N, C-alpha and C positions, 0 to 999 in steps of 0.2 A: 504494500500500500504506500502511495506517495503522498506526503503531507503537502497540501496545497500552498502556493505562494502567490503573492501579488506585489508588483512593484509599487513603491511609495514615490510617485512621481514628484510630489511636492518636496519631499526630503531630498531627492536626487537633484532637483532644480536648485534648492537652497545650498546644497553642497557645491554645486557648480558655481553659483554666484560667490559663495564664500571663497572658493579657490581662486576665482578671478580677482577678487579684491585683494587677497594676499599677494598674488603675483604682481598686481599693479603697484602695491606698496613697496615692493623690493627695489633696492638700488644697487647696481644698475638693473634694469628690467631684463628678464630672461629672454634669450633669443627664441624666435619661433622654431618649432620642431622642423627638422628637415623632411624631405619628401619620403624618406624611408622610416622615419620615426613613427612608432605606434604607441598608443596608450592602452594599458590592460583594461579590459572591461570591468566595470564595477556594478554589481547587482545588489540593490537594497531590497530586502524582503521583510514580510511581516506574517504573522499567523493568519490562516484562512479566516474569513468572516464567520461568525457564529450566528445561529438562528434562534437562540433562546437565551434568556438571562441566566438559566441554570446550567448551560453548557460549560464544561470545563475542559481545557487542554492542559494536561499536566506533563511538563517536560521531564526528561530523565534526571536533570540536575536536582529537581525538587525531591526525588526519592533516593538520592545517593546516601543521605543520612537517615536511613531506616534500619531497623534491626535486620541482621543478616539471615538469609536462608529461608524466609517465609514470603512467598509471592503475594499472598493475600494482604500482607501489611501495606503494600502499595495502595490498595483500595481504601485504606483508612484515611488517605488524603482527600477522598471524595466527601464533600460536606454532607453530613447526615447519614453516611453509610457505616453501619456497625458490623463488625466481623466477629463471630464467636466460634471457637473450636471446642468441641465437646466429646472427642474420643481419641485420645492418644496421639493426635497430630496428623494422622493419615486420612481421616474422613474429611469429606468436603465441608467447608465452613457453613455456619448458619449466617444468612445475610438479613440484616434489618435495615429498611430504607423506606422513607415516605409513608409511614404508617403500616408497612407490611412487615410481618414476619415472613420473609420470602423463602423460609426454610433453607434448602440447599441451592436455591436458584430459580424457583418457580416464576417469580415476577421480576427477575433481573437477567437480561440477556448479556452474555459475556462472550467475546471473540478474541482470538489471537491471530492477527494477520488474516482475518476473514474466516478462520476455522472456528466453528461454534464449540464452546466448551459445554454448554447445557446439553444434557442427554434426555431424549424423550422416552416416556414409558419405562423409566428406570426402576430397578428393583427396590431402591430405598426412597424414591420420591420423584415426582415429576420435575424435570428441569435440573436434575442433579448436576452441579457444576464444580468439579474438582480441579482446582487451578495448580495443583502441586507439580504438574509437568512443566511449569514455566520457571525458568531461572531468572530471577529479578534483574541481574546485571545485563541480560540480553535485551531488555526493554528500552526502547528509545523514547517513547512517549505513550501517554494514556489519554484517550479521548472519551469523555463522559457526556452522554446525551440523556437527560432525564425526561420522562414522559413519553407517550406514544405519538410523537409529532412528526416522525421522519419516515418517508415512504420506503427507504432502503431496508427497514427493519420490521419484522413481523412477530413471530412466535417469541414469547416470554418478554417482549418489550411492552410492559405495562408501567412499572415504576421507572424503568430506564434501561440504557445500554452502556456497557463498558467495553471499549475497544483497546486492546494492547497492540502496539506497533513495535516490532522487533528491529534491532540494529542490523545493518548490513555488514558492519565490521567494527572492530575496536581500534582505537588509536594506538594503544599499547597492549602487547601481550601481557597477561597477568597470571601469576600463580599465587594462590591465597590459601592460608590455613588458619582456622580459628577454633576456639573452644571456650567452655565456660561451665556455668552451673548445671547441675543435674546431668552430668556426663554429656554435655552438648559438644558436638564436633562437626566441623564443616570443612570440606576440601573443595577447592574451585580452581578450574583452569579456563582462561579465556584466551583464545588464539586466533589471529587473523593471518594466515600464511600469505595472502595476497590482498592488496588494497587499491589496485589501479583499475584496469579494464575489467578484470574479474575480482570482485570483492567477496571474501570468504570469512566465515566465522565458525569456529568450533568451540563449544562450551561443554564442560564436563563438571558435574557436581556430585559429591557424596555427602550425606548428612545423617547425623544420629542425635537422638535426644531421648532421655529417660523420663523427663518431667519430675515434679516434686512428689510423686505419688508413692505410697507404701509398696505398691506393686509396680515396678518400673514399666514405662511404656515400651521400651526397646524399639523405638521408632527408627527405622532405617529407610533411607530414600536414595535412589540413584537416578540421575538425569543426564541425558546426552542430547545435545542440540547441534545440528550442522546446517549451515545456510550458505548458498552461493547466489550472487547477483551479478548480472552483466548486461551490457547493451549489445544486443545481437545484431542490430542494424540501426541506421539513423532513426532516432525517435522511437525505438523499440527497446523495452526493458523487460528482462526476464529474471524472476527470482524463484528459487526452489529451496525449500528447507524440509528437514525431517527431524523428528525427535523421538526419544524412547524414555519411558518413565516406569519405575517400579518402586513400590513401597510395601512395607509390612509393619504391623504395630500391635500392641496390646492397649487396652483402655480400661479405666476404672468406671467409666460410664457416668450417668446422672444418678447421684445418690440422694435418698430421701432426707429432707431436713430433720425429720423426727429422729432418725437414727443417729445423727450427729448430736442433737440436743440431749438424747438419752445416754450418750456416751458409748453406744454400741460400736461405733467406728469413729475414727478421726476424720476431719474434713478432707484429708487426702487419702482416706481409706476407700474400701470398695465392698459392695455386697457380693458382686460376682466379678472377680478379676480376670475372667476369661474372655471378655469382650475384645474386639479388635478386628483385624482383617488383613487381606492382601489384595493389592490392585496393580494393574499395569495399563499403560496407554501408549500406543505408537501412532504417530501422526506423519503424514506426508502431504505437502501442499505445493502447488505451482501457481504463481501469479504472473500474468502477462499484461503489460501496458503498451499500447501503441497510439502514438500521437499521429493520427492519419493525416491531418492538416492542422494549420494553426487554429482552426475552428472545430475540429472533430477529434474525439478521443475514444478509443475502445479499451476496455479493461475486462479481463477474464481471470477468474480465480476458481481453482478446483482443488478438492481435498479428499483424503480418505484416512480414516482412523480405525484402529483395532483396539478394543477396550475389554478389560475383564475386572471383576470385583467379586470377592467373597467376604461378606461383612457379617460379624457376629454381634448381636445386641441382646441385652436383657433389661427391659424397661420395668416390667411388673413383678419380677422376682418369683413369688410363689402364689400369684393370684389365679392363674389358669391351671397350673400343675403343682399342687402343694407338695409333691414328693420329689420330682426331678428338677423343678424350676422352669422358668419361662423363656429360656434362651432361644432366639431365632437366628437362622442363617439365611441371608439374602444373597443370591448369586446372580450376576449379570455378565453375559458375554455377547459382544456384538461387533458388527462393522457399521461405520457411519461414513457416508460419502455424499458429495454434493458439488454444486457449481454455482457461481454467481457471475453473470455476464451483464455488462452495462455499456451503453453507447451514449456518448454525450456530444451535443451539437450546440455551438454558440451562434446566435443570429441576432438581428435587430429588426424585427417586424415593426413597421410604422415608427422606426427610430427608437424603439424601446429595447434596451439590452436584455437578452433572454438566453438562459442556459437550459436546454431541454435534455432530459436523461430518460432513456427507456432501459429497463432491465428485466432479467428473468433469472429466478433462483429455483434450484431444485435440490432436494435432500431426501435421502433414504436412510432409515435406521432398521437394523435387523436383530433386535435383542432376543436372546434366549434367557428367560427369567425364571428363577426358582425361589420359592419361599418354603423353608423347612423348619421343624423343631429340632433343637440340638441340646446335647448335654456335654459341657466342657469341650465345645467345638466339634463334637461328633454328631453327625446327622442321625436322628432317630425316626423321623417321619416327614415325608414331603406333604406340605399343605397345598401347594400350587406349583405347577410347572407349565409354562406356555412358550410358544414361539410366536413372534410378532414381526410383521413387515409393515412399517409405517413410512409413508411417502408424502411429500408435499411439493406442489408446483406453485410458484408465486411470481406472476408478472407485476410490474409496477411502472409508473411514470412519475416524473418529478419536473416541475417548472420553477425556475429561479429567475425572477424578472425585477427590473427597476423601473416602474412606470413613471415615477417622478423623482426629482432630486431629493435625496435623503429619505427615500421611501423604497423599501425592498420587500418583496412578497415571494414567499416560498410555499408552494402548494403541491399536492400530488395525491395519488391514489394507488392502492395495491389490491390485488385479489389473492387469496390463499385457498388452495384446494388440497384437502387432506384425504388420503385413503388409509384405512385401518384394516388390517387382516390379522386375526388372532386365531391360533389353534391351540387348544388346551391338551396337554398330555396327562396332567394330574390336576384335580380340582376338588378340594374338600371344603370350599367356602360356601357352597350352595348357590352361587351365582353362575349364570351361563356365560362362558368365556370363549366360545367358538363362534366365529362369524366374521363378516366383513361389512364395512360401512364407508361411505364417502360423504365428507362434510366440506362446506366451503363458506367463505364470508368475504365481503368487501371492507376496506378501510379507507378513510379519507383523512387528509392532513392539511393544515393551513397555518402559516407562520408569518407574522407581520413585524417588520423591523423598521423603525423610524429614527432618524438622526444620522450622525451625531450633531447635537447642539451642545455647546459648552462641554465638549469631551464626554457627552453622555448619550447613550442609545437606549431607546425604549422598545420593549418586546411584548407581543401578544401571541399566544399559541393555542391551537386546538387540534385534537386528533383522536381517532379511535384506534384501538389495538386489541390484543388478546393474548392469552396463553392457552396453548392446547392442553387438553386433559389426557390422562393416561389412556392408551388404547383399550386396556381391559375395562376401564370405567365406561368408555364409549359403547362397547359391545354389551356390557352387563346392563346398562341403563340407556337404551336407545332413544328414549323420549327426553332425556336431559341434554342440555346444551354441551356440545363437544368443544366449541371454540367461543367461550363466553366473551362478551364485549367489555372492553375497558374504555371509558370515555374520559379524556383528560383535557384540562385547559389551565393555563397559567398566564400571569403577566408579571413584568418586572423590569429592571434596568441594570445596566452596567455603566460605570462612570470612572473617569480619571480626572474629574474636575479639581480634586484636591491634589496638590503637588506630591509626587512620589508615592501615590496611593491608588490602588485599584479597588473599587467597591462594587458589590452586586447585591441585589435583593430580589426575591421571587415569592409570590403567593400563588399556590397551586391547588387544584381540585382534581380528584380522581374517583370516578364511579365505576364499580365493577358489577356486571350483571350476575345473575344466578350462575354459580359455577359448580362443577362436580369435582370433588377431591378424591383421589385414590389414596387410601391409607395403606401404604406398603407394608407396615408392620403387622397388619391383620389380613392383608390380601382382600380387603373389601372396599366399597366406595361409600362416600358420605356427601350428601347434597347440602350446600350452604346457600343462604339467601343473598340478596343484593347488599352491597356495602358502599359506604361513602367515606372518603378521606379528604382532608384538606389541611394545609399548613403553610408555614413561613420559613424561608431560608434567607439568611443574611451572612455576608462574608466580606473580608477585607484582606488586602496584602499591602503592607506599608514598608517602604524602604527607608528605615529610620536613619541609617548612615550608609555610606558606600559599601560597607562590609557587614551591615546588620539589618536583617529583615524580619518583620513580624507578619505572621499569617494566622488568621483566626476566622472561625465561623460558628454559628449556632443555628439550630433548626428547632421549630416548635410545630408539632402536629396537633392542630386545634380539635380535629375530629377524626376518629377512627372507629366506626361503629357499623353494625348491621342495620340497614334501613328499616326493615319490616318490624324489628323488635326493639331497636335502640340499644341492644346489648353491645358491650365493648368487643373489639377485635383483640383476642388474647395476644400478649407480647408485642403489640404495636409500639414502637418507640415514640415517646412523646417529646421529651427534651433531649437534645444532644448538643455537644459543643466540643470544639477542638481549638487549641492555640499552640503556636509553635514560634519560638524565637531562635533564629539561625544566624550564626556568625561565621563569616568566611574571611579569614585574615590573609593578607597577601603573601605571607611567608609560609603558607602550607597547612595551617591549622584551621579546621572547620569543626563547628560544634553546634548541636541542636538540643534544645530543651522543649519537650512536648507535654501538653496537658490534654487528657482525653476524658470526656464526661458523658455518661449515659444516666438519665434520670430514672426514678422509679416509674414503673408502668404496670398496667393491669395484667395479671396472669390468667384470669378467667373471664368469661363473658359477663358474669353478674357483678363484677367489680368488688368481689370480696377478698381476693388474694392479690398480693403485690409481689412483683418481681423486683428485687432490690436493684437500685442503681449503684454507680461507682464513679470515683474520680481517681485517675491514675496519672502519674508523672514518669516520663521516660527521658533518658538522655543518650545521645550518641556523639562521640568525638572521633575525628580522623585527623591524622597528621602525616603529611607526605614530604619527604626530603629526597629530591632527585628521583631515583628509581625505587625507593623504599617507602612503604606506607605501613602505619600501625593504626588500629582502631579499637574502640571500647564502647560497648553499649551497656547501660544499666536500665533495667526495666523495673517498674513499680518502686520508684525511689523511696517512697514513704512507707513501703512494706505494709500496705493495707490488706485486710482480708476482704476479698471480693468474690463475687460469683460471676463466672464468665457466661455460661449458658444456663437458662432456667426454664422449667416447664411445670405445669400443674396438671397432674393426672392421678389415677388410682393405682396403687401397688399394694403388695402384701409381703410382710416379713414373716418369718416363722413365728407361730404363736399368736398372730393377729387374727381378727375375725375373717371368715371365709370371703365376705364381700369386699375385703380390702379397706384401705384408708386413703382418702383424698389428701394429697400433700404436694408441696413444692419439692421438685427434684432438681438438683443443680450440679454443675461441674465447677469445682473451685478454681478461681483464678490463680495464676502463678505468683508466689511471693517474690520479694526482691531477688533479682537474678543478674548475673554478669555474663557477658560474652565478649571476648576480645580476640585479636589475632594480628597477623602481619601479612603483607602482600609485597610481591616483587614484580615490578613492571619492566618490560624490556622490549 
């Protein structure tokens, strides 16, 4: 993917006039260049124009000072996005954003160079998005698009889209080794054998972490990333990359708060220490860009992925099986393949600048999914086993025009046609899971941008989107909506009116139609009613000094409730905030102090139970001298006791009533921890 650029003609003109003035003031005046003298071309560029006040483009420089080895930490720079890990480090994170407990990715679409991370009809939940195959140091930039306003995106784009853009090469080859608390270890190599006509990048990562738990996680991760980029002909660019990822881990799971209060276990203890899993993902992608003429561009992206997961969880302990316990094993094995072709034309009908884009997207998932009961990671009974073939075809059009000075209008439409084909091999859930269905839906988008006036732009956005439901749910409940509508609209501004300061503010609304949720832990489906969410996002980036920058934001979700009942949406984030003070000194020292806040929120629909919030402070310092670099990260500086992931449900411990006990279950947050290391650049 190529990041768009636009010349700043006014800046270039000012530079030319300034240069002329300096030359005129010199004594004696410089002689005019000879006939053979040439001046090197100078190109002044700026980031591409954005279409909403909530859109963020995060350059790689902004996440250099992040904890090492966790790609999801990059997402914490997105205002209002909360990331929770709740099983040993290897499971996909829980994403909280814009009043959504988006679970493992149901309402947040994530891409890496056009490769979708979210997996449809997944064994553990719809849209499961495991980012651990991404090595953070290979990321050049992150583009964040909130809301369903953009024609290029469809499935899972309700709360928003996150696009990771990888580097073509690194300026310096790097060998890095690090370690710290809880037997943390990380080994990294970044190599670019060529950087000219053929740009190459090879990245290798090994990672281990035991966590603070009484039963160590034993989390092991291996990543390999290889990329090659070249210009195969004039105005033609080809990029190919492949990656392989494997991880295994144990987890202490979500423990009941009552067990800790009663002293049955420590907060870092476990009821069932056999949770965890093994997963792999291999990706291969090809991206082709052709500038046909100055006014026409063709892009073509295709990808294929192979993925496996065997996940063990024990949520309810002895509620269903008082003798052997309630451990379940969820297995998923699949291929994912697809393409995204777009053709862009620039024109000026009636003198109005217009960029027209037509595109076609196709995707196929072939998951083989198993749900089984297990004892200490040994399968004892298969509850469900199905083969699924799920496909989608999505044409779209996008129009970007400037009808008046300081007025820009971006609109478009897309259609999505899904086919679901499910064949059951084993099914003890009582629902019919063999059949085929075809579902389709249209979506419309409209974005208005006016300005700038006084270095300020105003934005208004509207769009409809959706997230697909699990294929098993679609077949089991054919009368319920397979592609429920999400209707979003927002307004806001971006401004640089204050010197050395960037400001933004957005007020947003999001309505979700009746949706069907597949409960992967039970192998059943659950229908939920309409929901309404709305809230405010405010942020600022202030360059206090040439070497000192403050970045901060807060979000407030004013409403997150079911429309028909007025009940709360459990675990919806209400208040979030983040602040960061970063110093980059010219003699090689860089340091960052970060504050992260998540407020209390409702854990149940009736607003009886509260999921506790937290405030954390983290710091990272890096020092580079010539080819040598050292770094140190301290997390949870004040060593607070906090809960990372929290859920309210029914479970049963030995000796408790057969009906179980309703309780908060949580994964404890990490205490104060240290991670440091050294790197050699060459």
